N, C-alpha and C positions, 0 to 999 in steps of 0.2 A: 839780384842784389849785388851791387858793387861794394867792395870793402877797401877802405883806406886804413882802418884799424887792423892790425895784423899784416900779413903780406897783402900787397895790392893784388886783388883777384876778383873774379866774378863767381857767384854761386847761382846755379839755376836748378831748382829742385834739389836732388841729391848729388848733382854734378858740380864739382869745383873746377873752374877753368882759369888757368894761369893766363896772364896778360903779356907774355913775351919776355924778352931779355930785360936786363936792368934799365937800359936806355929807353926801351919801349914803355916800361912801367913808369919811368920818370916823366915821360911824355903824357901818359894817361892821367897822372895826378892832377895837373892844373885843369884838365878837361873835366874831371869829376868834381873838382872844387868849384868850377864855374859853369855848371850845367846850364844850358839854354842861353849862355852869354858868349859873345865872341872872344876868342883867344888867338892872338896873332902868332905867326911862325916865329917871330922874334922872341916872344915870351916863352914859347915852347922850347926853342933852342937853348934859352937861358937855363931852363929847368934841366934839360938833358945834358948839356955840356958845361954847366956852371960858368957861363959867360965866355967860354972859349970854344965856339963851334969850329969844326974843320970844314966839313962839306954839308952843312946843315940842310939847305934846301933839298938836295938830292936824297939825303938820308931820311929827312922828314917825310918826303913823299912816299918812300918805301914803307916806313913805319906806319904811316897813315893807312896804307893799303892793307897791311897785316892786321891792324886794329879793326878796320872795317870788316875784314873777313871774320874776325872773332865775334864781332857784334852780330853778324849774320848768323853765326852758329847759335847765338843766344836768342834768336828771333827778333833782332833789332835792326833789320836791314833798313838802311836809309837814316839811321839815327845820327850818324856822323856827317856833318856838312862841312865841306872843305872847298872854299872858293876864294880866289885872289889872295892866297896865303893867309887866310883867316879861317879859323875852325870853330865849330860849335857842336856840342854834344847834346842832342835833344832827347833826354830821358827825364823821367819824373823824379822829383826830389826824394820820394820815398823809395827809390831804387838805389840810393847811396847811403851807407850807414851814417856817415858824418852828418848829412842833411836831415836824416831821421832824428838824430840827437839834437841838432840845433833847433829844429822846428818844435820838438817837445819842450825844450827849455823856454821857448817863447810862449808856450801855451799852458805850462804847468800850473801857473797861478790861478787859472780858471777852472782847474779840476778839483774835485773833492780829494781828500788825502788818500783814501783807499785806492782810488783810480790812479792818482798820481804815483803812488808807490809801485803799483803793478806795472805801469807803463815805463817808469824810470828803470826798474829792474830789467825789464825786457830790452830797453835801449842799451843799458850798460852791458848786458850779455851780448848783444849784437856788436857792440863796440869794444870787445875784449882784445887784448894783445897789444904788443908794441906797435904804435902807428908807423906805417910805411916800412915795415920790417924788411930788412935786406937791401934797403936803398940808402944812398949817401949823397952828399952835396950840400952846398950852402942853402939853397932854396928848400931842399928836402928837410934839412935839420931845423930850419925856422918853422916850416909847416908842422913838423913832428911836435915841436914844443907847443904850438897853437892847439893841436889836436889833444895833446895831453892835458893842457889847461882846461879845455872844454869838457873833457871827460871828468876831470877833477871837480869842476863846477857842478856837473850832473850828479856826481857821487855825493858832494856836500848837500845838494838840494834833497836828494833821497834821504840822507841822514837826518836832516831837519824835519822832513815829513815823518820819518820813523819816530823821532822824538815826540812829535805831536800825537802819534798813535800809541805811545807808551812803550816803544821798543828801544829806548835809549841804551839799556844795558846790552842788548843783543848786538849793537853796533860798535861795541868797544874794540874788538879786534881790528876793524877797519879804521877806526879813529886813531888807534895807537900806531898803525902802519902809516897813516897820513901824517901824524905828528912826528914820527921818527924821520920821515922824508923831508919835512919842512917845519922844524920846531919854532920858527919865527912867525908862522901863520897863526895869528891870534884867534881867528875864528875857529880853527881846528882845535887849538889849545883850550879854548873856552868850552867847546862842546865835549872835549875829552874829560876835562875837569868835572863837568856836570854829570857825565855818564859814570865816571868813577865814584863820585860822591853818592850818586843814586844807588850804586852797587855796594855802598858801605866801605869803599876803599879810599877813605879820605887821605891817608898818608901818600898814596900814589897820586891823588889829585893835586896835592900840594907840591909833590915832586915835579909834576908836569908844569905847574905854575913857575917854579924856580928855574927849570930848564928853559922855558920860553923867555922869561925875564933876562936870563943870562945871554941868550941869543939876541934879544932886542937891544941890550946894552952894547953888544959887539957891533951891531949894525947902526948904532946911533938912533934907534927908534924909541918911541914912547910906549909905555904900557897903557892900553886902553882902559877907560874907567870901568867898563862892563866886566872886564876880567879881574880888575882889582876888587870890585865889589863882590864878585863871586868868591874870590880868595878870602875876603873878610867873612863872608857868610859861612864858608866851610870851617874857618877857625872858630867862629862863634858856636857852630853846631858841635864841633869836636875840639874843645880847648886843650884836651890832653894830648892830642896828636902832635901839635906843634912842639910842646915840651919834650915829647919823646924824640922827635926829630932833632931837636937842639942837642940832645945828649949824644947823638951819633954823628954830629958834624965835626 
């Protein structure tokens, strides 16, 4: 299994294998992202030197040789094809953590909730840690954000599944973390409000609504009707809560 979440590395059984220097790992990233598809030397050098290569062709040839040796150690002799300054990494999608997560997200709607929850938890465990940890550069930073967003989407998918399975309250710590990180995310705010109200914590649910609204106003965004309707529902269920909050404003 090759990992893009956490340090870029390979795991074979109980053995963890580093994939070389920072430059080498930056080279490996686009190959793992584009498995079975061609990647040019030009694109690889852009990942490795951030658009300012010095002796890219010579260095790339050496790095390719080192990577090929590591693949051989993993039992993947011949997996790296390098011809006419175009490379391709021929491994299966389920050998890369990111592709495991992406594939599951395309299939999850066809699964029953119990199976979906189990597989999403497994995938999120596989994709733990800061993506591309220890690497830097413009292409790396953009890719890191993409990987973070994909994992966030998987986490939100799991939370929705858990809601359907009656586990809303159990997801509150995760929802609160996601909300703190991005209070303008109305989908997160709405689910957090629902979970808090379900747990009998209406005052906190209303506080989440206010914080989200404040952030939306700052960004010039509108409050979605679904969240406003939920807010009104919470007020109707607990009319005394809002009066109590008013006295503390």
